Structures are given as structure tokens and as C-alpha cells.
C-alpha positions in Angstrom: -134.0 138.0 110.7 -137.4 139.3 111.7 -137.6 136.7 114.5 -134.1 137.5 115.8 -134.8 141.3 115.7 -138.0 140.8 117.7 -136.1 138.9 120.5 -133.8 141.9 120.8 -136.1 144.9 120.4 -139.8 144.2 119.9 -142.0 147.0 121.3 -143.6 146.4 124.7 -146.4 147.8 126.8 -148.5 147.8 123.7 -150.7 144.8 124.5 -149.5 143.1 121.4 -147.2 140.2 120.7 -144.0 139.9 122.7 -141.5 142.1 124.5 -137.9 142.4 123.3 -134.9 142.2 125.7 -134.2 145.9 125.1 -137.1 148.1 123.9 -135.6 151.3 122.5 -132.3 150.2 121.0 -132.3 150.7 117.2 -132.0 147.7 114.9 -129.6 148.0 111.9 -130.7 145.2 109.6 -127.8 144.1 107.4 -128.7 141.4 104.9 -125.9 138.9 104.3 -127.9 135.8 103.4 -130.2 135.0 100.5 -133.9 134.2 100.8 -133.1 130.5 101.6 -130.8 131.4 104.4 -127.5 130.8 102.6 -124.6 133.2 102.1 -120.9 133.4 101.6 -118.1 134.2 104.1 -117.3 137.2 101.9 -120.8 138.6 102.3 -120.8 138.1 106.1 -117.4 139.8 106.4 -118.6 142.6 104.2 -121.7 143.0 106.3 -119.8 143.1 109.6 -117.5 145.8 108.3 -120.4 147.8 106.8 -122.3 147.7 110.2 -119.1 148.9 112.0 -118.7 151.8 109.5 -122.3 152.8 110.0 -122.2 153.0 113.8 -123.2 149.6 115.1 -122.4 149.1 118.8 -123.5 145.4 119.0 -123.5 142.9 116.1 -125.6 139.8 116.4 -124.6 136.9 114.2 -127.2 134.2 114.2 -125.2 132.2 111.6 -122.0 130.3 111.3 -120.1 127.4 109.7 -117.2 125.1 110.6 -114.5 126.6 108.4 -112.3 129.4 109.7 -111.7 132.2 107.3 -109.0 134.8 107.3 -111.4 137.3 105.7 -114.0 136.7 108.4 -111.3 136.9 111.1 -110.2 140.2 109.6 -113.8 141.5 109.8 -114.1 140.3 113.4 -110.8 142.0 114.3 -112.0 145.2 112.6 -115.2 145.2 114.7 -113.3 144.5 117.9 -110.8 147.3 117.2 -113.8 149.6 116.8 -115.2 148.7 120.2 -118.1 146.7 118.9 -119.6 143.9 120.9 -119.8 140.7 118.8 -122.3 137.9 119.6 -122.7 134.7 117.6 -124.8 131.5 117.7 -122.8 128.3 118.3 -124.8 126.2 115.9 -127.5 123.5 116.0 -125.7 120.2 115.2 -125.0 118.9 118.7 -121.3 118.9 118.0 -118.2 120.2 119.7 -116.7 121.3 116.4 -115.7 125.0 116.6 -118.2 127.1 114.7 -117.2 130.4 113.2 -117.5 133.3 114.0 -118.6 132.1 117.4 -115.3 130.4 118.1 -113.2 133.5 117.5 -111.9 134.9 120.9 -113.4 138.4 120.3 -116.8 136.9 119.8 -119.2 135.8 122.5 -120.2 132.3 121.5 -123.7 131.4 122.7 -125.3 128.0 123.4 -129.0 127.4 123.8 -130.8 126.2 126.9 -134.3 124.8 127.2 -137.0 125.8 129.7 -135.8 123.0 131.9 -132.4 124.6 132.3 -130.6 121.9 130.3 -128.5 122.4 127.2 -130.9 122.2 124.2 -130.4 118.8 122.5 -129.4 120.5 119.2 -127.1 123.1 120.7 -123.4 122.9 119.8 -121.0 122.9 122.7 -117.3 123.3 123.3 -114.6 125.4 125.1 -115.5 128.4 122.9 -118.9 128.8 124.5 -119.0 132.0 126.6 -122.6 131.9 127.9 -125.9 130.3 127.2 -129.4 131.7 126.8 -133.0 130.5 126.1 -133.3 128.9 122.7 -136.2 126.5 122.7 -139.6 127.5 121.5 -138.9 131.2 121.7 -141.9 133.4 120.6 -141.1 136.4 118.6 -142.1 138.5 115.6 -142.3 136.8 112.2 -142.8 137.8 108.6 -146.2 138.7 107.2 -147.2 140.4 110.4 -147.2 137.1 112.3 -145.7 135.7 115.5 -143.9 132.3 115.7 -142.1 130.2 118.2 -138.8 128.9 116.9 -135.8 127.0 118.4 -132.1 127.3 117.8 -128.9 128.9 119.0 -130.0 131.7 116.5 -132.7 132.5 119.1 -130.3 132.3 122.0 -127.7 134.7 120.6 -130.1 137.7 120.3 -130.9 137.4 124.0 -127.2 138.1 124.7 -127.0 140.8 122.0 -130.1 142.5 123.6 -128.5 142.3 127.0 -125.3 143.9 125.6 -127.5 146.8 124.3 -129.1 147.2 127.7 -125.7 147.4 129.4 -124.5 150.1 127.1 -127.8 152.0 127.6 -127.2 152.2 131.4 -123.4 152.8 131.1 -122.4 154.1 127.7 -118.7 154.3 128.8 -118.3 150.5 128.8 -116.0 149.1 126.3 -116.9 146.0 124.3 -114.6 144.0 126.5 -116.3 145.4 129.6 -119.7 144.3 128.3 -118.5 140.8 127.5 -116.8 140.5 130.9 -120.0 141.6 132.7 -122.2 139.2 130.9 -119.8 136.3 131.7 -119.2 137.3 135.3 -122.9 137.6 136.2 -124.1 134.5 134.4 -126.0 132.0 136.5 -123.9 128.8 136.7 -125.5 125.7 135.2 -124.1 122.1 134.8 -120.7 121.4 136.2 -119.6 124.1 138.7 -117.7 126.9 136.9 -117.1 127.3 133.2 -118.0 124.2 131.2 -118.4 123.2 127.6 -122.2 123.0 127.7 -123.1 126.4 129.1 -119.9 128.4 129.2 -120.1 130.6 132.3 -123.8 129.8 132.6 -127.1 131.3 131.5 -127.3 135.1 131.2 -128.7 137.0 134.2 -130.1 140.3 133.0 -130.7 141.8 136.5 -127.3 141.0 137.9 -125.6 142.2 134.7 -127.4 145.5 134.7 -126.6 146.1 138.4 -122.9 145.4 137.8 -122.9 147.8 134.8 -124.5 150.6 136.7 -122.0 150.2 139.6 -118.8 150.4 137.4 
């Protein structure tokens, strides 16, 4: 959680550590997993609904499993109905099995790319991938006042969530659907031309997305 939060919103221009994607957006930490990184679908659904009820505009879900759940779908629907942008990691098993919540249509499913522009060898793939983002050896904040470089689609998703926050900061009138559409439309195409199972619409392009959001 500390690593993911730093990718989104670590302070910058302070000559220390790393810079987040969006520097002034507030983080609402909602703990749904235990100390070993495990949790129940019930806890995740409850966390999503709690975040919505307490004013979240963007929810990053660096978690998932391969079992659809009516309760989790209900929480996703609740967030979508309340104009919340939902972003989720696709998973790290190099499989095309749908991972939830990333595979729900209201959620932006995110794959990971390496610094070479290729799909990370661990990243899940499939027709539910919306976009991709950097997810290999990503430096960020860590517990005990440390920094660490970690890899995973859990590192890729917060790049997209941070971008969603940036878009809302330049144009607060955007709906959650507007934000998702802009991120997909402005992504830099990788792999097979057009939408594909490895990268979705491509790797996120912060500059182009911000320009489109400002001009709407």
C-alpha cells in the first residue's frame, strides 16, 4: 500500500525520493487486506463502498482473483453509479484468465509494461485489458521510511489511477466515463496496431490525456 500510494502521490520538488504521478491529490488509505496481503471479497467490497461513501473520486485496486463475485460486482456498480473512476491490476500470473475486479466492464483493467516497451513477462493479458503502464522495477516509497523498486501490475495500476486524478484536477466536470475514455483514447499504441490483448489501447500518455481533458 505504501509503495502504491507513492506511485500516485509522493511529494516532489523536495530533493528526496521519488515523484508521484499527481502531487497534491489526497490519498484515502482503505485497508482491506491483512499483514500478509490476503483478504476476502467481502472486505474488498466493503472497502470500495466505504471509500465511495467518504468521497473518493478514484479507487485504485492493486489486487484481484479469478473468481467473479456478485458482492464485488455490486460494490463496483455502486462506485460506478456514484461517478467514481475504478482502476485495477490485471494480475501477475502471465495468464489470460479474467481477473476480478479488473475484468468488470466499469473497471479499467491495467497490464504492465517493462522499460523496453514489451508486456512484462508476468503480466496477465486478455480482452479485458484497457491500457498498460510501467510495472517493472518501479521505485517508490516503502515502509520504515525506505524506498524500494518493485515489479507487478500492482505498480502499473496506480500510474493509471494517478493519471485519473490529474485529469480530474484540470477538469473537475469530467465524469468517470469521460476519464476512462480519455485515458484509452490517448494511449500510445503498442504491439499489434489497435486494441490488443497484451496492451489494451496501449501505454498511457499523460501529456496527451491532460491536453484532451483541458480541451473538453
